[in-house]
C-alpha positions in Angstrom: -20.4 -27.6 1.4 -21.6 -24.1 1.8 -25.2 -23.5 3.1 -26.9 -20.3 2.1 -29.7 -19.2 4.2 -32.8 -17.5 2.9 -31.8 -14.2 4.6 -28.4 -14.4 2.9 -30.1 -14.8 -0.4 -32.4 -11.9 0.4 -29.5 -9.6 1.3 -27.6 -10.5 -1.8 -30.6 -9.9 -4.0 -31.3 -6.5 -2.2 -27.6 -5.5 -3.0 -28.0 -6.4 -6.6 -31.3 -4.4 -6.8 -29.5 -1.4 -5.2 -26.7 -1.8 -7.8 -29.3 -1.9 -10.5 -31.0 1.3 -9.3 -27.8 3.2 -9.0 -26.8 2.0 -12.5 -30.3 3.2 -13.9 -29.8 6.5 -12.1 -26.6 6.9 -14.1 -28.6 6.3 -17.4 -27.2 2.9 -18.1 -29.4 0.9 -20.4 -31.8 -1.8 -19.0 -30.0 -4.5 -21.0 -26.6 -3.4 -19.5 -28.0 -3.5 -16.0 -29.4 -7.0 -16.7 -26.0 -8.2 -18.0 -24.1 -6.6 -15.0 -26.4 -7.7 -12.2 -27.9 -10.9 -13.4 -31.3 -9.8 -12.4 -34.2 -10.6 -14.8 -35.2 -8.1 -17.5 -38.6 -7.9 -15.8 -37.2 -7.0 -12.4 -34.9 -4.3 -13.9 -37.9 -2.9 -15.8 -39.9 -2.8 -12.6 -37.1 -1.1 -10.8 -36.8 1.5 -13.6 -40.5 2.1 -13.3 -40.2 2.6 -9.6 -37.5 5.2 -10.2 -39.7 7.0 -12.7 -42.6 7.0 -10.3 -40.3 8.3 -7.5 -39.0 11.1 -9.7 -42.5 12.2 -10.6 -43.5 12.8 -7.2 
């Protein structure tokens, strides 16, 4: 039986979010990023909004 710690989950989630950000920067659709990363639609949309805000600074 494998025990996954909370910090391992956080690290894995951070890696997925980074992959999502990179994919969004490459103009992949939100739907494609959701399918590839397994992140929720809401989280990918939040990441896309963060990128847009970052680019508007």
